[in-house]
PDB file of the backbone (N, CA, C, O) and the ligand in Angstrom, with CONECT records:
HET     ZN  A 101       1
ATOM      1  N   MET A   1      47.220 150.098 138.857  1.00  0.00           N
ATOM      2  CA  MET A   1      46.443 148.929 138.866  1.00  0.00           C
ATOM      3  C   MET A   1      44.934 149.068 138.620  1.00  0.00           C
ATOM      4  O   MET A   1      44.237 149.913 139.181  1.00  0.00           O
ATOM      5  N   LEU A   2      44.523 148.233 137.798  1.00  0.00           N
ATOM      6  CA  LEU A   2      42.987 148.377 137.498  1.00  0.00           C
ATOM      7  C   LEU A   2      42.341 147.584 138.660  1.00  0.00           C
ATOM      8  O   LEU A   2      42.858 146.588 139.166  1.00  0.00           O
ATOM      9  N   MET A   3      41.136 148.136 139.037  1.00  0.00           N
ATOM     10  CA  MET A   3      40.449 147.352 139.999  1.00  0.00           C
ATOM     11  C   MET A   3      39.543 146.274 139.316  1.00  0.00           C
ATOM     12  O   MET A   3      39.109 146.481 138.183  1.00  0.00           O
ATOM     13  N   THR A   4      39.303 145.315 139.886  1.00  0.00           N
ATOM     14  CA  THR A   4      38.460 144.298 139.201  1.00  0.00           C
ATOM     15  C   THR A   4      36.900 145.106 138.904  1.00  0.00           C
ATOM     16  O   THR A   4      36.291 145.832 139.689  1.00  0.00           O
ATOM     17  N   LYS A   5      36.521 144.718 137.552  1.00  0.00           N
ATOM     18  CA  LYS A   5      35.373 145.266 137.334  1.00  0.00           C
ATOM     19  C   LYS A   5      34.069 144.516 137.862  1.00  0.00           C
ATOM     20  O   LYS A   5      33.845 143.407 137.376  1.00  0.00           O
ATOM     21  N   GLU A   6      33.271 144.977 138.726  1.00  0.00           N
ATOM     22  CA  GLU A   6      32.132 144.377 139.123  1.00  0.00           C
ATOM     23  C   GLU A   6      30.930 144.651 138.250  1.00  0.00           C
ATOM     24  O   GLU A   6      30.818 145.655 137.546  1.00  0.00           O
ATOM     25  N   ARG A   7      30.073 143.718 138.347  1.00  0.00           N
ATOM     26  CA  ARG A   7      28.830 143.884 137.709  1.00  0.00           C
ATOM     27  C   ARG A   7      28.057 145.340 138.204  1.00  0.00           C
ATOM     28  O   ARG A   7      27.700 145.616 139.349  1.00  0.00           O
ATOM     29  N   ARG A   8      27.924 146.120 137.055  1.00  0.00           N
ATOM     30  CA  ARG A   8      27.294 147.567 137.394  1.00  0.00           C
ATOM     31  C   ARG A   8      26.081 147.463 137.436  1.00  0.00           C
ATOM     32  O   ARG A   8      25.532 146.721 136.622  1.00  0.00           O
ATOM     33  N   PRO A   9      25.396 148.107 138.301  1.00  0.00           N
ATOM     34  CA  PRO A   9      23.798 148.070 138.402  1.00  0.00           C
ATOM     35  C   PRO A   9      23.258 148.790 137.095  1.00  0.00           C
ATOM     36  O   PRO A   9      23.942 149.455 136.317  1.00  0.00           O
ATOM     37  N   ALA A  10      22.107 148.569 137.017  1.00  0.00           N
ATOM     38  CA  ALA A  10      21.397 149.308 136.016  1.00  0.00           C
ATOM     39  C   ALA A  10      21.418 150.838 136.150  1.00  0.00           C
ATOM     40  O   ALA A  10      20.991 151.352 137.184  1.00  0.00           O
ATOM     41  N   ILE A  11      21.856 151.518 135.233  1.00  0.00           N
ATOM     42  CA  ILE A  11      21.994 153.009 135.230  1.00  0.00           C
ATOM     43  C   ILE A  11      20.806 153.602 134.507  1.00  0.00           C
ATOM     44  O   ILE A  11      20.454 153.241 133.384  1.00  0.00           O
ATOM     45  N   ARG A  12      20.258 154.468 135.175  1.00  0.00           N
ATOM     46  CA  ARG A  12      19.015 155.050 134.466  1.00  0.00           C
ATOM     47  C   ARG A  12      19.258 156.647 133.962  1.00  0.00           C
ATOM     48  O   ARG A  12      18.456 157.200 133.209  1.00  0.00           O
ATOM     49  N   THR A  13      20.178 157.150 134.355  1.00  0.00           N
ATOM     50  CA  THR A  13      20.548 158.384 133.901  1.00  0.00           C
ATOM     51  C   THR A  13      22.058 158.679 133.834  1.00  0.00           C
ATOM     52  O   THR A  13      22.952 158.122 134.471  1.00  0.00           O
ATOM     53  N   LEU A  14      22.155 159.666 132.934  1.00  0.00           N
ATOM     54  CA  LEU A  14      23.656 159.886 132.399  1.00  0.00           C
ATOM     55  C   LEU A  14      24.426 160.403 133.751  1.00  0.00           C
ATOM     56  O   LEU A  14      25.585 160.062 133.986  1.00  0.00           O
ATOM     57  N   ARG A  15      23.686 161.242 134.599  1.00  0.00           N
ATOM     58  CA  ARG A  15      24.168 161.731 135.865  1.00  0.00           C
ATOM     59  C   ARG A  15      24.407 160.604 136.793  1.00  0.00           C
ATOM     60  O   ARG A  15      25.419 160.480 137.482  1.00  0.00           O
ATOM     61  N   GLY A  16      23.404 159.796 136.762  1.00  0.00           N
ATOM     62  CA  GLY A  16      23.698 158.616 137.668  1.00  0.00           C
ATOM     63  C   GLY A  16      25.075 157.553 137.148  1.00  0.00           C
ATOM     64  O   GLY A  16      25.802 156.908 137.903  1.00  0.00           O
ATOM     65  N   TRP A  17      25.138 157.608 135.859  1.00  0.00           N
ATOM     66  CA  TRP A  17      26.288 156.908 135.316  1.00  0.00           C
ATOM     67  C   TRP A  17      27.382 157.580 135.766  1.00  0.00           C
ATOM     68  O   TRP A  17      28.151 156.970 136.508  1.00  0.00           O
ATOM     69  N   ALA A  18      27.679 159.027 135.390  1.00  0.00           N
ATOM     70  CA  ALA A  18      28.858 159.852 135.958  1.00  0.00           C
ATOM     71  C   ALA A  18      29.142 159.666 137.310  1.00  0.00           C
ATOM     72  O   ALA A  18      30.326 159.570 137.633  1.00  0.00           O
ATOM     73  N   ILE A  19      28.112 159.584 138.313  1.00  0.00           N
ATOM     74  CA  ILE A  19      28.373 159.538 139.745  1.00  0.00           C
ATOM     75  C   ILE A  19      29.131 158.200 140.051  1.00  0.00           C
ATOM     76  O   ILE A  19      30.025 158.108 140.893  1.00  0.00           O
ATOM     77  N   SER A  20      28.612 157.047 139.172  1.00  0.00           N
ATOM     78  CA  SER A  20      29.171 155.800 139.858  1.00  0.00           C
ATOM     79  C   SER A  20      30.581 155.771 139.102  1.00  0.00           C
ATOM     80  O   SER A  20      31.529 155.206 139.646  1.00  0.00           O
ATOM     81  N   VAL A  21      30.712 156.337 137.936  1.00  0.00           N
ATOM     82  CA  VAL A  21      32.034 156.316 137.197  1.00  0.00           C
ATOM     83  C   VAL A  21      33.268 157.239 138.238  1.00  0.00           C
ATOM     84  O   VAL A  21      34.460 156.969 138.386  1.00  0.00           O
ATOM     85  N   LEU A  22      32.636 158.137 138.718  1.00  0.00           N
ATOM     86  CA  LEU A  22      33.573 159.085 139.815  1.00  0.00           C
ATOM     87  C   LEU A  22      33.591 158.230 141.103  1.00  0.00           C
ATOM     88  O   LEU A  22      34.683 158.218 141.669  1.00  0.00           O
ATOM     89  N   GLN A  23      32.709 157.590 141.618  1.00  0.00           N
ATOM     90  CA  GLN A  23      33.042 156.724 142.791  1.00  0.00           C
ATOM     91  C   GLN A  23      33.728 155.694 142.669  1.00  0.00           C
ATOM     92  O   GLN A  23      34.361 155.218 143.612  1.00  0.00           O
ATOM     93  N   GLU A  24      33.706 155.145 141.381  1.00  0.00           N
ATOM     94  CA  GLU A  24      34.755 153.918 141.166  1.00  0.00           C
ATOM     95  C   GLU A  24      36.004 154.285 140.902  1.00  0.00           C
ATOM     96  O   GLU A  24      36.908 153.464 141.054  1.00  0.00           O
ATOM     97  N   ALA A  25      36.255 155.509 140.485  1.00  0.00           N
ATOM     98  CA  ALA A  25      37.612 156.021 140.469  1.00  0.00           C
ATOM     99  C   ALA A  25      38.241 156.653 141.763  1.00  0.00           C
ATOM    100  O   ALA A  25      39.433 156.870 141.982  1.00  0.00           O
ATOM    101  N   GLY A  26      37.142 156.900 142.578  1.00  0.00           N
ATOM    102  CA  GLY A  26      37.724 157.223 143.971  1.00  0.00           C
ATOM    103  C   GLY A  26      37.725 158.778 143.958  1.00  0.00           C
ATOM    104  O   GLY A  26      38.249 159.353 144.912  1.00  0.00           O
ATOM    105  N   ALA A  27      37.157 159.526 142.908  1.00  0.00           N
ATOM    106  CA  ALA A  27      37.159 160.913 143.060  1.00  0.00           C
ATOM    107  C   ALA A  27      36.054 161.565 143.891  1.00  0.00           C
ATOM    108  O   ALA A  27      36.174 162.688 144.380  1.00  0.00           O
ATOM    109  N   ILE A  28      34.889 160.736 144.030  1.00  0.00           N
ATOM    110  CA  ILE A  28      34.114 161.458 145.213  1.00  0.00           C
ATOM    111  C   ILE A  28      33.726 160.366 146.205  1.00  0.00           C
ATOM    112  O   ILE A  28      34.178 159.239 146.007  1.00  0.00           O
ATOM    113  N   ARG A  29      33.014 160.568 147.144  1.00  0.00           N
ATOM    114  CA  ARG A  29      32.662 159.635 148.199  1.00  0.00           C
ATOM    115  C   ARG A  29      31.320 160.162 148.702  1.00  0.00           C
ATOM    116  O   ARG A  29      31.095 161.369 148.620  1.00  0.00           O
ATOM    117  N   GLU A  30      30.487 159.393 149.178  1.00  0.00           N
ATOM    118  CA  GLU A  30      29.215 159.696 150.036  1.00  0.00           C
ATOM    119  C   GLU A  30      29.421 159.755 151.640  1.00  0.00           C
ATOM    120  O   GLU A  30      30.180 158.967 152.204  1.00  0.00           O
ATOM    121  N   CYS A  31      28.778 160.627 152.248  1.00  0.00           N
ATOM    122  CA  CYS A  31      28.876 160.822 153.580  1.00  0.00           C
ATOM    123  C   CYS A  31      28.162 159.389 154.020  1.00  0.00           C
ATOM    124  O   CYS A  31      27.237 158.889 153.380  1.00  0.00           O
ATOM    125  N   ASP A  32      28.743 158.811 155.216  1.00  0.00           N
ATOM    126  CA  ASP A  32      28.266 157.721 155.734  1.00  0.00           C
ATOM    127  C   ASP A  32      27.027 157.850 156.281  1.00  0.00           C
ATOM    128  O   ASP A  32      26.152 157.005 156.097  1.00  0.00           O
ATOM    129  N   GLU A  33      26.858 158.917 156.993  1.00  0.00           N
ATOM    130  CA  GLU A  33      25.541 159.068 157.611  1.00  0.00           C
ATOM    131  C   GLU A  33      24.450 159.788 157.124  1.00  0.00           C
ATOM    132  O   GLU A  33      23.347 159.757 157.672  1.00  0.00           O
ATOM    133  N   HIS A  34      24.703 160.438 156.120  1.00  0.00           N
ATOM    134  CA  HIS A  34      23.528 161.232 155.192  1.00  0.00           C
ATOM    135  C   HIS A  34      23.681 161.085 153.664  1.00  0.00           C
ATOM    136  O   HIS A  34      22.878 161.624 152.902  1.00  0.00           O
ATOM    137  N   GLY A  35      24.631 160.412 153.266  1.00  0.00           N
ATOM    138  CA  GLY A  35      24.640 160.225 151.893  1.00  0.00           C
ATOM    139  C   GLY A  35      24.868 161.044 150.828  1.00  0.00           C
ATOM    140  O   GLY A  35      24.859 160.629 149.669  1.00  0.00           O
ATOM    141  N   TRP A  36      25.112 162.404 151.196  1.00  0.00           N
ATOM    142  CA  TRP A  36      25.638 163.269 150.264  1.00  0.00           C
ATOM    143  C   TRP A  36      26.989 163.043 149.561  1.00  0.00           C
ATOM    144  O   TRP A  36      27.981 162.529 150.078  1.00  0.00           O
ATOM    145  N   ILE A  37      26.867 163.528 148.242  1.00  0.00           N
ATOM    146  CA  ILE A  37      28.136 163.125 147.699  1.00  0.00           C
ATOM    147  C   ILE A  37      29.135 164.344 147.910  1.00  0.00           C
ATOM    148  O   ILE A  37      28.788 165.522 147.995  1.00  0.00           O
ATOM    149  N   GLN A  38      30.281 163.916 147.973  1.00  0.00           N
ATOM    150  CA  GLN A  38      31.288 164.992 148.326  1.00  0.00           C
ATOM    151  C   GLN A  38      32.510 164.694 147.260  1.00  0.00           C
ATOM    152  O   GLN A  38      32.834 163.602 146.795  1.00  0.00           O
ATOM    153  N   ASP A  39      33.015 165.819 147.044  1.00  0.00           N
ATOM    154  CA  ASP A  39      34.194 165.848 146.088  1.00  0.00           C
ATOM    155  C   ASP A  39      35.442 165.738 146.966  1.00  0.00           C
ATOM    156  O   ASP A  39      35.699 166.533 147.870  1.00  0.00           O
ATOM    157  N   ARG A  40      36.248 164.617 146.603  1.00  0.00           N
ATOM    158  CA  ARG A  40      37.510 164.401 147.347  1.00  0.00           C
ATOM    159  C   ARG A  40      38.613 165.049 147.083  1.00  0.00           C
ATOM    160  O   ARG A  40      39.648 164.773 147.690  1.00  0.00           O
ATOM    161  N   ALA A  41      38.562 166.120 146.030  1.00  0.00           N
ATOM    162  CA  ALA A  41      39.468 166.982 145.414  1.00  0.00           C
ATOM    163  C   ALA A  41      40.740 166.225 145.269  1.00  0.00           C
ATOM    164  O   ALA A  41      41.800 166.705 145.671  1.00  0.00           O
ATOM    165  N   ASP A  42      40.668 165.097 144.726  1.00  0.00           N
ATOM    166  CA  ASP A  42      41.980 164.308 144.296  1.00  0.00           C
ATOM    167  C   ASP A  42      42.067 164.404 142.830  1.00  0.00           C
ATOM    168  O   ASP A  42      41.205 163.863 142.137  1.00  0.00           O
ATOM    169  N   PRO A  43      43.000 165.023 142.335  1.00  0.00           N
ATOM    170  CA  PRO A  43      43.256 165.359 140.976  1.00  0.00           C
ATOM    171  C   PRO A  43      43.546 164.057 140.108  1.00  0.00           C
ATOM    172  O   PRO A  43      43.206 164.026 138.925  1.00  0.00           O
ATOM    173  N   HIS A  44      44.093 163.133 140.637  1.00  0.00           N
ATOM    174  CA  HIS A  44      44.559 161.913 140.242  1.00  0.00           C
ATOM    175  C   HIS A  44      43.368 160.660 140.066  1.00  0.00           C
ATOM    176  O   HIS A  44      43.393 159.682 139.319  1.00  0.00           O
ATOM    177  N   ALA A  45      42.418 161.056 140.970  1.00  0.00           N
ATOM    178  CA  ALA A  45      41.287 160.236 141.023  1.00  0.00           C
ATOM    179  C   ALA A  45      40.391 160.753 139.901  1.00  0.00           C
ATOM    180  O   ALA A  45      39.828 159.957 139.149  1.00  0.00           O
ATOM    181  N   ARG A  46      40.247 162.106 139.772  1.00  0.00           N
ATOM    182  CA  ARG A  46      39.416 162.830 138.832  1.00  0.00           C
ATOM    183  C   ARG A  46      39.965 162.359 137.365  1.00  0.00           C
ATOM    184  O   ARG A  46      39.194 161.874 136.538  1.00  0.00           O
ATOM    185  N   GLU A  47      41.148 162.511 137.149  1.00  0.00           N
ATOM    186  CA  GLU A  47      41.884 162.045 135.875  1.00  0.00           C
ATOM    187  C   GLU A  47      41.430 160.538 135.412  1.00  0.00           C
ATOM    188  O   GLU A  47      40.972 160.178 134.328  1.00  0.00           O
ATOM    189  N   ARG A  48      41.679 159.862 136.467  1.00  0.00           N
ATOM    190  CA  ARG A  48      41.019 158.236 136.318  1.00  0.00           C
ATOM    191  C   ARG A  48      39.771 158.236 135.740  1.00  0.00           C
ATOM    192  O   ARG A  48      39.471 157.625 134.715  1.00  0.00           O
ATOM    193  N   ALA A  49      38.942 159.026 136.501  1.00  0.00           N
ATOM    194  CA  ALA A  49      37.394 158.799 136.171  1.00  0.00           C
ATOM    195  C   ALA A  49      37.264 159.376 134.703  1.00  0.00           C
ATOM    196  O   ALA A  49      36.453 158.855 133.937  1.00  0.00           O
ATOM    197  N   PHE A  50      38.029 160.419 134.304  1.00  0.00           N
ATOM    198  CA  PHE A  50      37.787 161.190 132.904  1.00  0.00           C
ATOM    199  C   PHE A  50      38.308 160.180 131.671  1.00  0.00           C
ATOM    200  O   PHE A  50      37.929 160.137 130.501  1.00  0.00           O
ATOM    201  N   VAL A  51      39.314 159.389 132.370  1.00  0.00           N
ATOM    202  CA  VAL A  51      39.815 158.425 131.245  1.00  0.00           C
ATOM    203  C   VAL A  51      38.989 157.453 131.223  1.00  0.00           C
ATOM    204  O   VAL A  51      38.879 156.952 130.104  1.00  0.00           O
ATOM    205  N   MET A  52      38.188 156.861 132.251  1.00  0.00           N
ATOM    206  CA  MET A  52      37.323 155.768 132.143  1.00  0.00           C
ATOM    207  C   MET A  52      36.130 156.164 131.437  1.00  0.00           C
ATOM    208  O   MET A  52      35.481 155.287 130.868  1.00  0.00           O
ATOM    209  N   ALA A  53      35.699 157.541 131.390  1.00  0.00           N
ATOM    210  CA  ALA A  53      34.220 157.869 130.786  1.00  0.00           C
ATOM    211  C   ALA A  53      34.662 158.023 129.515  1.00  0.00           C
ATOM    212  O   ALA A  53      33.872 157.720 128.621  1.00  0.00           O
ATOM    213  N   ARG A  54      35.854 158.464 129.191  1.00  0.00           N
ATOM    214  CA  ARG A  54      36.289 158.518 127.461  1.00  0.00           C
ATOM    215  C   ARG A  54      36.458 157.100 126.936  1.00  0.00           C
ATOM    216  O   ARG A  54      36.134 156.851 125.775  1.00  0.00           O
ATOM    217  N   GLN A  55      36.900 156.257 127.653  1.00  0.00           N
ATOM    218  CA  GLN A  55      37.227 154.852 126.925  1.00  0.00           C
ATOM    219  C   GLN A  55      35.852 154.125 127.203  1.00  0.00           C
ATOM    220  O   GLN A  55      35.639 153.198 126.421  1.00  0.00           O
ATOM    221  N   ASP A  56      35.015 154.316 128.015  1.00  0.00           N
ATOM    222  CA  ASP A  56      33.881 153.347 128.260  1.00  0.00           C
ATOM    223  C   ASP A  56      32.718 154.217 128.615  1.00  0.00           C
ATOM    224  O   ASP A  56      32.293 154.256 129.770  1.00  0.00           O
ATOM    225  N   PRO A  57      32.182 154.930 127.620  1.00  0.00           N
ATOM    226  CA  PRO A  57      30.986 155.750 127.694  1.00  0.00           C
ATOM    227  C   PRO A  57      29.720 154.660 127.859  1.00  0.00           C
ATOM    228  O   PRO A  57      29.779 153.452 127.627  1.00  0.00           O
ATOM    229  N   PRO A  58      28.735 155.309 128.255  1.00  0.00           N
ATOM    230  CA  PRO A  58      27.246 154.434 128.224  1.00  0.00           C
ATOM    231  C   PRO A  58      26.930 154.168 126.886  1.00  0.00           C
ATOM    232  O   PRO A  58      27.194 155.020 126.038  1.00  0.00           O
ATOM    233  N   PRO A  59      26.394 153.090 126.572  1.00  0.00           N
ATOM    234  CA  PRO A  59      25.831 152.813 125.233  1.00  0.00           C
ATOM    235  C   PRO A  59      24.948 153.930 124.638  1.00  0.00           C
ATOM    236  O   PRO A  59      23.899 154.255 125.194  1.00  0.00           O
ATOM    237  N   GLY A  60      25.352 154.475 123.579  1.00  0.00           N
ATOM    238  CA  GLY A  60      24.705 155.586 122.883  1.00  0.00           C
ATOM    239  C   GLY A  60      25.010 156.795 123.163  1.00  0.00           C
ATOM    240  O   GLY A  60      24.293 157.730 122.806  1.00  0.00           O
ATOM    241  N   VAL A  61      26.380 156.995 124.004  1.00  0.00           N
ATOM    242  CA  VAL A  61      26.579 158.240 124.635  1.00  0.00           C
ATOM    243  C   VAL A  61      27.972 158.478 124.235  1.00  0.00           C
ATOM    244  O   VAL A  61      28.816 157.624 124.504  1.00  0.00           O
ATOM    245  N   SER A  62      28.346 159.732 123.517  1.00  0.00           N
ATOM    246  CA  SER A  62      29.617 159.892 123.091  1.00  0.00           C
ATOM    247  C   SER A  62      30.473 160.052 124.048  1.00  0.00           C
ATOM    248  O   SER A  62      30.069 160.166 125.206  1.00  0.00           O
ATOM    249  N   ALA A  63      31.769 160.089 123.753  1.00  0.00           N
ATOM    250  CA  ALA A  63      32.834 160.195 124.830  1.00  0.00           C
ATOM    251  C   ALA A  63      32.926 161.461 125.397  1.00  0.00           C
ATOM    252  O   ALA A  63      33.306 161.613 126.558  1.00  0.00           O
ATOM    253  N   GLN A  64      32.560 162.520 124.559  1.00  0.00           N
ATOM    254  CA  GLN A  64      32.437 163.946 124.951  1.00  0.00           C
ATOM    255  C   GLN A  64      31.343 164.233 125.784  1.00  0.00           C
ATOM    256  O   GLN A  64      31.473 165.012 126.728  1.00  0.00           O
ATOM    257  N   ALA A  65      30.192 163.635 125.504  1.00  0.00           N
ATOM    258  CA  ALA A  65      28.974 163.932 126.523  1.00  0.00           C
ATOM    259  C   ALA A  65      29.304 163.061 127.733  1.00  0.00           C
ATOM    260  O   ALA A  65      28.713 163.377 128.766  1.00  0.00           O
ATOM    261  N   ALA A  66      30.081 162.096 127.790  1.00  0.00           N
ATOM    262  CA  ALA A  66      30.160 161.349 129.031  1.00  0.00           C
ATOM    263  C   ALA A  66      31.112 162.113 129.936  1.00  0.00           C
ATOM    264  O   ALA A  66      30.854 162.185 131.138  1.00  0.00           O
ATOM    265  N   THR A  67      32.218 162.699 129.423  1.00  0.00           N
ATOM    266  CA  THR A  67      32.958 163.527 130.286  1.00  0.00           C
ATOM    267  C   THR A  67      32.494 164.787 130.712  1.00  0.00           C
ATOM    268  O   THR A  67      32.896 165.297 131.758  1.00  0.00           O
ATOM    269  N   THR A  68      31.544 165.405 129.847  1.00  0.00           N
ATOM    270  CA  THR A  68      30.868 166.640 130.290  1.00  0.00           C
ATOM    271  C   THR A  68      29.945 166.209 131.404  1.00  0.00           C
ATOM    272  O   THR A  68      29.769 166.991 132.337  1.00  0.00           O
ATOM    273  N   ALA A  69      29.329 165.016 131.393  1.00  0.00           N
ATOM    274  CA  ALA A  69      28.322 164.680 132.624  1.00  0.00           C
ATOM    275  C   ALA A  69      29.248 164.567 133.883  1.00  0.00           C
ATOM    276  O   ALA A  69      28.886 164.950 134.995  1.00  0.00           O
ATOM    277  N   LEU A  70      30.416 164.037 133.633  1.00  0.00           N
ATOM    278  CA  LEU A  70      31.378 163.977 134.978  1.00  0.00           C
ATOM    279  C   LEU A  70      31.760 165.414 135.404  1.00  0.00           C
ATOM    280  O   LEU A  70      31.874 165.780 136.574  1.00  0.00           O
ATOM    281  N   ALA A  71      31.930 166.133 134.379  1.00  0.00           N
ATOM    282  CA  ALA A  71      32.404 167.735 134.836  1.00  0.00           C
ATOM    283  C   ALA A  71      31.131 168.278 135.626  1.00  0.00           C
ATOM    284  O   ALA A  71      31.188 168.830 136.724  1.00  0.00           O
ATOM    285  N   GLU A  72      30.076 168.055 134.957  1.00  0.00           N
ATOM    286  CA  GLU A  72      28.901 168.633 135.656  1.00  0.00           C
ATOM    287  C   GLU A  72      28.293 168.187 136.979  1.00  0.00           C
ATOM    288  O   GLU A  72      27.583 168.901 137.687  1.00  0.00           O
ATOM    289  N   VAL A  73      28.633 166.981 137.229  1.00  0.00           N
ATOM    290  CA  VAL A  73      28.676 166.319 138.627  1.00  0.00           C
ATOM    291  C   VAL A  73      29.417 167.060 139.531  1.00  0.00           C
ATOM    292  O   VAL A  73      28.937 167.578 140.539  1.00  0.00           O
ATOM    293  N   LEU A  74      30.733 167.131 139.146  1.00  0.00           N
ATOM    294  CA  LEU A  74      31.835 167.792 139.848  1.00  0.00           C
ATOM    295  C   LEU A  74      31.581 169.288 140.379  1.00  0.00           C
ATOM    296  O   LEU A  74      31.849 169.721 141.499  1.00  0.00           O
ATOM    297  N   GLU A  75      31.020 169.944 139.340  1.00  0.00           N
ATOM    298  CA  GLU A  75      30.673 171.316 139.397  1.00  0.00           C
ATOM    299  C   GLU A  75      29.678 171.480 140.530  1.00  0.00           C
ATOM    300  O   GLU A  75      29.779 172.392 141.351  1.00  0.00           O
ATOM    301  N   GLY A  76      28.597 170.462 140.552  1.00  0.00           N
ATOM    302  CA  GLY A  76      27.474 170.657 141.387  1.00  0.00           C
ATOM    303  C   GLY A  76      27.492 170.131 142.802  1.00  0.00           C
ATOM    304  O   GLY A  76      26.474 170.118 143.495  1.00  0.00           O
ATOM    305  N   ILE A  77      28.750 169.669 143.248  1.00  0.00           N
ATOM    306  CA  ILE A  77      28.792 169.173 144.513  1.00  0.00           C
ATOM    307  C   ILE A  77      29.870 169.727 145.586  1.00  0.00           C
ATOM    308  O   ILE A  77      30.916 170.060 145.030  1.00  0.00           O
ATOM    309  N   GLY A  78      29.869 169.849 146.543  1.00  0.00           N
ATOM    310  CA  GLY A  78      30.896 170.505 147.473  1.00  0.00           C
ATOM    311  C   GLY A  78      31.919 169.524 148.109  1.00  0.00           C
ATOM    312  O   GLY A  78      31.730 168.325 147.904  1.00  0.00           O
ATOM    313  N   ASP A  79      32.876 169.870 148.784  1.00  0.00           N
ATOM    314  CA  ASP A  79      33.843 169.053 149.375  1.00  0.00           C
ATOM    315  C   ASP A  79      33.428 168.463 150.841  1.00  0.00           C
ATOM    316  O   ASP A  79      34.074 167.637 151.486  1.00  0.00           O
ATOM    317  N   SER A  80      32.474 168.941 151.129  1.00  0.00           N
ATOM    318  CA  SER A  80      31.980 168.480 152.444  1.00  0.00           C
ATOM    319  C   SER A  80      30.497 168.172 152.694  1.00  0.00           C
ATOM    320  O   SER A  80      29.680 168.878 152.103  1.00  0.00           O
ATOM    321  N   CYS A  81      30.096 167.281 153.433  1.00  0.00           N
ATOM    322  CA  CYS A  81      28.703 167.063 153.623  1.00  0.00           C
ATOM    323  C   CYS A  81      27.881 168.295 154.299  1.00  0.00           C
ATOM    324  O   CYS A  81      28.132 168.700 155.434  1.00  0.00           O
ATOM    325  N   PRO A  82      26.830 168.863 153.432  1.00  0.00           N
ATOM    326  CA  PRO A  82      26.170 170.035 154.097  1.00  0.00           C
ATOM    327  C   PRO A  82      25.363 169.488 155.453  1.00  0.00           C
ATOM    328  O   PRO A  82      24.713 170.311 156.097  1.00  0.00           O
ATOM    329  N   GLU A  83      25.403 168.260 155.831  1.00  0.00           N
ATOM    330  CA  GLU A  83      24.586 168.047 157.065  1.00  0.00           C
ATOM    331  C   GLU A  83      25.448 167.444 158.154  1.00  0.00           C
ATOM    332  O   GLU A  83      24.911 166.982 159.160  1.00  0.00           O
ATOM    333  N   CYS A  84      26.870 167.428 157.983  1.00  0.00           N
ATOM    334  CA  CYS A  84      27.642 167.180 159.003  1.00  0.00           C
ATOM    335  C   CYS A  84      28.155 168.414 159.612  1.00  0.00           C
ATOM    336  O   CYS A  84      28.366 169.421 158.936  1.00  0.00           O
ATOM    337  N   PRO A  85      28.361 168.351 160.893  1.00  0.00           N
ATOM    338  CA  PRO A  85      28.874 169.662 161.573  1.00  0.00           C
ATOM    339  C   PRO A  85      30.374 169.616 161.375  1.00  0.00           C
ATOM    340  O   PRO A  85      30.995 168.554 161.387  1.00  0.00           O
ATOM    341  N   PRO A  86      30.920 170.764 161.200  1.00  0.00           N
ATOM    342  CA  PRO A  86      32.394 171.165 160.720  1.00  0.00           C
ATOM    343  C   PRO A  86      33.160 170.261 161.917  1.00  0.00           C
ATOM    344  O   PRO A  86      32.776 169.987 163.054  1.00  0.00           O
ATOM    345  N   GLU A  87      34.287 169.940 161.268  1.00  0.00           N
ATOM    346  CA  GLU A  87      35.141 169.125 162.191  1.00  0.00           C
ATOM    347  C   GLU A  87      35.737 170.186 163.168  1.00  0.00           C
ATOM    348  O   GLU A  87      36.050 171.306 162.765  1.00  0.00           O
ATOM    349  N   PRO A  88      35.890 169.777 164.529  1.00  0.00           N
ATOM    350  CA  PRO A  88      36.395 170.608 165.506  1.00  0.00           C
ATOM    351  C   PRO A  88      37.907 170.908 165.354  1.00  0.00           C
ATOM    352  O   PRO A  88      38.637 169.984 164.997  1.00  0.00           O
ATOM    353  N   GLY A  89      38.320 171.876 165.546  1.00  0.00           N
ATOM    354  CA  GLY A  89      39.806 172.330 165.520  1.00  0.00           C
ATOM    355  C   GLY A  89      40.194 172.696 164.427  1.00  0.00           C
ATOM    356  O   GLY A  89      41.355 173.079 164.281  1.00  0.00           O
TER     357      GLY A  89
HETATM  358 ZN    ZN A 101      27.035 163.778 156.423  1.00  0.00          ZN2+
END
């Protein structure tokens, strides 16, 4: 089921756009305390994000450039917040 599309904020960079798409798809999340972006390692959410990027790239950006931007964001982030202490146990 598609989520209701909300008004998107102005996006200044392709990377910023890619992050917003990944967040919308649920592929990444931000640490509540520190704001670091973390990979949620959810292949289905990733797939959704790539479909969204291909179908609805930013104005003037090709579908391929849009999906490349998503891949670059995913490559550059970890799956945990670098500032949060590791979970006990
Ligand atoms: Zn944190």
